[in-house]
C-alpha positions in Angstrom: 0.0 0.0 0.0 2.9 2.4 0.8 4.5 1.7 -2.6 1.1 2.3 -4.3 0.8 5.6 -2.5 4.3 6.6 -3.5 3.6 5.8 -7.2 0.4 7.8 -7.2 2.2 10.8 -5.5 5.0 10.7 -8.1 2.6 10.3 -11.0 0.5 13.2 -9.7 3.6 15.4 -9.4 4.7 14.6 -12.9 1.3 15.5 -14.3 1.1 18.8 -12.4 4.6 19.7 -13.6 3.7 18.8 -17.2 0.7 21.2 -17.0 3.0 23.9 -15.7 5.2 23.4 -18.7 2.3 23.6 -21.1 1.1 26.8 -19.4 4.4 28.7 -19.8 4.8 27.3 -23.3 1.3 28.6 -24.3 2.1 32.0 -22.9 5.1 32.2 -25.2 3.6 30.5 -28.3 0.4 32.6 -28.4 1.7 35.8 -26.9 -0.7 35.8 -24.0 -0.1 38.9 -22.0 -3.5 39.8 -20.5 -3.2 39.3 -16.7 -6.8 38.1 -16.2 -6.5 35.6 -19.0 -3.2 34.3 -17.7 -4.6 33.9 -14.2 -7.7 32.1 -15.5 -5.6 29.8 -17.7 -3.3 29.0 -14.8 -6.3 28.1 -12.5 -7.9 26.0 -15.2 -4.8 24.0 -15.9 -4.0 23.5 -12.3 -7.6 22.2 -11.6 -7.4 19.9 -14.6 -3.9 18.7 -13.6 -5.3 17.2 -10.3 -8.8 16.4 -11.6 -8.1 12.8 -12.6 -6.7 11.8 -9.2 -9.6 13.5 -7.4 -12.1 12.0 -9.9 -10.7 8.5 -9.4 -10.9 8.8 -5.6 -14.5 10.1 -5.8 -15.7 7.5 -8.3 -14.5 4.6 -6.1 -16.7 6.0 -3.3 -19.6 7.4 -5.3 -20.3 5.9 -8.7 -23.1 8.2 -9.9 -24.0 11.9 -10.3 -21.4 14.5 -9.8 -18.6 12.1 -9.0 -19.2 10.2 -12.2 -19.3 13.4 -14.2 -16.0 14.7 -12.7 -14.3 11.3 -13.4 -15.6 11.3 -17.0 -14.4 14.9 -17.7 -11.1 14.4 -16.0 -10.5 11.1 -17.9 -11.3 12.8 -21.2 -8.9 15.7 -20.4 -6.1 13.3 -19.3 -6.2 11.5 -22.7 -6.3 14.8 -24.6 -3.5 16.3 -22.5 -1.1 13.5 -23.7 -1.4 14.8 -27.2 -1.5 18.5 -26.2 1.8 17.9 -24.4 3.2 16.2 -27.5 2.1 19.2 -29.5 4.0 21.5 -27.2 7.2 19.5 -27.4 6.9 19.3 -31.2 6.3 23.1 -31.4 9.5 23.8 -29.5 11.4 21.3 -31.7 10.1 22.7 -35.0 10.5 26.3 -33.8 14.1 25.5 -32.9 14.8 24.2 -36.3 13.1 27.2 -37.9 15.3 29.5 -35.8 18.4 27.7 -36.9 17.5 27.9 -40.6 16.0 31.4 -40.8 17.3 33.1 -37.7 13.8 33.5 -36.2 11.2 31.2 -34.5 7.6 31.5 -35.7 5.9 30.0 -32.7 2.2 30.8 -33.2 1.6 29.1 -36.6 3.6 26.1 -35.6 1.8 25.8 -32.2 -1.6 26.3 -33.8 -1.0 23.6 -36.3 0.2 21.0 -33.8 -2.5 21.9 -31.3 -5.2 21.4 -34.0 -3.7 18.0 -34.9 -3.7 17.1 -31.2 -7.4 18.0 -30.8 -8.3 16.2 -34.0 -6.4 13.0 -33.0 -8.1 13.2 -29.6 -11.6 13.5 -31.1 -10.8 10.4 -33.3 -9.7 8.5 -30.2 -13.0 9.3 -28.4 -15.0 8.2 -31.4 -12.9 5.0 -31.8 -13.4 4.0 -28.2 -17.1 4.3 -28.4 -17.4 2.3 -31.7 -15.9 -1.2 -31.4 -15.7 -3.1 -34.7 -16.0 -6.8 -35.5 -12.8 -8.5 -36.5 -13.0 -11.9 -38.3 -10.2 -14.4 -38.4 -9.9 -18.1 -39.3 -7.8 -20.6 -37.3 -7.0 -24.1 -38.4 -6.9 -26.8 -35.6 -5.4 -30.2 -36.0 -7.8 -33.2 -35.3 -10.8 -30.9 -35.2 -14.0 -32.9 -35.0 -16.1 -32.7 -38.2 -19.0 -31.2 -36.2 -16.8 -28.2 -35.4 -15.9 -27.4 -39.0 -16.7 -23.7 -39.7 -18.0 -23.0 -36.2 -17.6 -19.4 -35.0 -16.4 -18.3 -31.6 -17.1 -14.7 -30.6 -14.6 -13.3 -28.2 -15.4 -10.3 -25.9 -12.6 -8.9 -23.8 -11.8 -5.9 -21.7 -15.2 -4.2 -21.8 -14.4 -2.4 -18.5 -17.9 -1.8 -17.4 -18.0 0.8 -14.7 -18.0 4.6 -14.4 -17.7 5.3 -18.1 -18.7 2.2 -20.1 -22.3 1.6 -19.0 -25.3 -0.6 -19.8 -25.8 0.9 -23.2 -22.2 0.2 -24.2 -22.7 -3.4 -23.1 -25.9 -3.6 -25.1 -24.1 -2.4 -28.2 -21.4 -5.1 -27.8 -24.1 -7.8 -27.4 -25.8 -6.6 -30.6 -22.5 -6.8 -32.5 -22.0 -10.4 -31.2 -25.5 -11.5 -32.1 -25.2 -10.0 -35.6 -22.6 -12.7 -36.5 -24.7 -15.5 -35.0 -21.7 -17.3 -33.2 -21.8 -20.9 -32.0 -20.0 -20.0 -28.8 -19.2 -16.8 -26.9 -16.2 -16.3 -24.6 -15.5 -13.4 -22.3 -11.8 -13.3 -21.5 -11.6 -11.0 -18.5 -11.9 -7.4 -17.4 -15.6 -7.4 -18.1 -15.8 -5.0 -15.1 -13.6 -2.0 -14.6 -13.1 -2.3 -10.8 -15.6 0.4 -9.7 -19.4 0.4 -9.4 -22.2 -0.9 -7.2 -24.6 -1.7 -10.0 -22.8 -4.6 -11.6 -26.0 -6.6 -12.3 -27.5 -3.7 -14.2 -24.3 -3.2 -16.3 -24.2 -6.8 -17.4 -28.0 -7.3 -17.9 -27.7 -7.1 -21.8 -25.7 -10.3 -21.7 -29.0 -12.1 -21.1 -29.6 -11.7 -24.9 -26.7 -14.1 -25.7 -27.8 -17.6 -26.6 -25.1 -19.3 -28.7 -25.7 -23.1 -29.1 -22.5 -24.1 -27.4 -22.9 -21.5 -24.5 -21.2 -18.4 -23.2 -18.1 -18.7 -21.0 -16.4 -16.2 -18.7 -13.0 -16.0 -17.1 -11.7 -13.3 -14.7 -9.1 -10.7 -15.5 -7.0 -8.5 -13.3 -9.8 -5.9 -12.9 -12.1 -8.4 -11.4 -9.6 -9.0 -8.7 -9.5 -5.3 -7.9 -13.3 -5.1 -7.5 -13.6 -8.5 -5.8 -13.9 -11.7 -7.8 -16.9 -13.1 -5.8 -18.9 -9.8 -6.3 -18.2 -9.9 -10.1 -19.2 -13.5 -10.4 -22.4 -12.9 -8.3 -23.3 -10.2 -10.8 -23.5 -12.9 -13.5 -25.8 -15.1 -11.6 -29.1 -15.7 -13.5 -27.4 -15.0 -16.8 -26.8 -17.7 -19.4 -23.1 -17.6 -18.7 -20.8 -20.3 -17.3 -17.9 -19.1 -15.2 -14.7 -21.1 -15.7 -12.3 -21.1 -12.7 -9.5 -23.3 -13.9 -12.1 -25.7 -15.3 -12.0 -28.0 -18.3 -15.1 -28.9 -20.1 -15.8 -31.0 -23.2 -17.7 -29.3 -26.0 -18.6 -31.8 -28.6 -15.1 -33.3 -28.7 -13.1 -30.1 -28.0 -11.6 -29.3 -24.6 -12.3 -25.8 -23.4 -10.1 -24.6 -20.6 -10.8 -21.4 -18.7 -8.0 -20.1 -16.4 -9.0 -17.5 -13.8 -6.7 -14.6 -13.1 -4.7 -15.0 -9.9 -5.2 -12.7 -6.9 -2.5 -10.3 -6.1 -1.1 -12.6 -3.3 -1.2 -15.6 -5.5 1.2 -16.9 -8.1 -0.3 -18.9 -10.9 1.3 -22.2 -11.9 0.2 -22.9 -15.4 1.7 -26.4 -15.4 -0.5 -27.5 -12.5 -3.6 -26.5 -14.5 -2.6 -27.5 -18.0 -1.3 -31.0 -17.1 -5.0 -32.0 -16.5 -5.6 -31.7 -20.2 -6.2 -34.8 -22.3 -3.2 -35.2 -24.6 -3.9 -35.1 -28.3 -7.4 -33.8 -27.9 -8.2 -30.5 -29.6 -7.9 -27.7 -27.0 -9.1 -24.1 -26.8 -7.8 -22.2 -23.7 -8.9 -18.9 -22.3 -6.4 -16.8 -20.3 -6.7 -13.0 -19.8 -3.0 -12.2 -20.3 -0.9 -13.2 -23.3 1.9 -14.9 -21.3 3.2 -18.4 -20.7 3.2 -19.4 -24.4 5.8 -22.0 -23.9 3.7 -23.8 -21.3 0.6 -23.7 -23.5 2.6 -25.1 -26.4 4.1 -27.8 -24.1 0.7 -29.2 -23.2 -0.7 -29.1 -26.8 -3.1 -26.2 -26.6 -4.3 -25.4 -30.2 -5.9 -22.0 -29.7 -5.3 -19.6 -26.8 -7.6 -16.6 -26.6 -6.4 -13.6 -24.6 -6.9 -9.8 -24.0 -5.5 -7.5 -21.4 -3.1 -5.3 -23.4 -5.5 -2.9 -25.2 -2.5 -2.7 -27.6 -1.4 0.2 -25.4 -4.8 1.8 -25.9 -3.3 5.2 -26.9 -0.4 5.8 -29.3 2.6 5.6 -28.6 2.1 3.1 -25.7 1.7 0.3 -28.3 5.5 0.2 -28.5 5.6 -0.6 -24.8 3.0 -3.4 -24.9 4.8 -4.9 -28.0 8.0 -5.0 -26.0 6.5 -6.3 -22.8 4.5 -9.1 -24.4 7.2 -10.0 -26.9 5.0 -9.3 -29.9 2.0 -11.1 -28.6 0.2 -7.9 -27.6 -2.2 -8.1 -30.5 -3.5 -10.2 -33.3 -3.1 -13.8 -34.5 0.2 -15.6 -34.1 0.8 -19.2 -35.1 3.6 -21.6 -34.3 3.0 -25.1 -35.6 -0.2 -26.5 -34.1 -0.4 -23.6 -31.6 -2.2 -20.3 -32.3 -2.8 -17.4 -30.0 -5.2 -14.5 -30.6 -4.8 -11.4 -28.4 -7.9 -9.3 -28.6 -7.5 -5.5 -28.6 -10.4 -5.2 -26.2 -13.9 -3.8 -26.6 -13.6 -1.0 -24.0 -11.1 1.3 -22.5 -9.5 1.9 -19.1 -8.9 5.3 -17.7 -9.1 7.8 -20.6 -11.9 6.7 -22.9 -9.6 6.8 -26.0 -8.4 4.3 -28.6 -5.9 5.8 -30.9 -4.0 2.6 -31.7 -5.9 -0.5 -32.9 -9.7 0.0 -32.9 -11.6 -1.8 -30.1 -13.1 -5.0 -31.2 -15.3 -8.1 -30.9 -13.3 -10.9 -32.4 -15.0 -13.7 -34.4 -12.8 -16.8 -34.7 -13.9 -19.4 -37.3 -12.2 -22.7 -36.7 -11.4 -25.2 -39.4 -9.7 -28.6 -39.6 -6.0 -28.8 -40.3 
């Protein structure tokens, strides 16, 4: 807890200092000299610099009304500020080059151009986050039973229902899934964001899912933040089977669902995977794209993951690509093993998606 408090304090200080830098840069770029305007801008940027921390604390205690509105506005600003800060850095860089070439720096037109690009890119990110797409892929599986040929698995991941993504967003996701008429639906963690006291209402649209082979859910890290039992209780009464390191047979195919470990736990994949029946076609669900060597070792044919959001906002995709060794997004195949890492349907923190669009993945399986 002490380390967490230290991280939050340091992060808050960095954000405040970044806002200070933007403030003084704007004064120079746009020749702002009016004392009243300067004072108002300083107050506004200071309030915005601490708004996300305050909004986060409020929304964990009060999920509705003013607290929710403060959190939403602060989250939108935090995402936009990333690109505003980049626009300031680029303005200084380009103005410096201009000064070297021509002997004078023309701040205003350069700053205006980059600020407009930052605003436009932010608006695109907001739109993208609110409009998940359907991504269709095909995966061959060795020894696939003939009854499974051409069957479709719809994968939902990282919806992050909570303060921002609400019931209507979940209903939209369900409509997208039903539009492709899948044979099976899997939800690979972070269905919940970690805040909220109305979880049952948020997931109520899932009642409209009725694939012939069922709907299956595994937990992600955000379920552990909220409380796994509370999240699972919210799914009671819905046509959803929760898999907690369980293996079930679906018409000749093994389906393994691995729950996300609690913070004080260390998951041992070998202990879970050694229960699989060797040689039998296997589909595994695990929230995080890690442990590939172990999944390959025990003959898993298809691993479905999420978690990474592909960094969610550019340029963080470079970090996730490095951390997850290239498994942070998309389909990767090695012999009889395939992994698909979903970009996620929702967003965490700032409601932006400026990397890969959010998605519902539809995996069609075929024999190999």
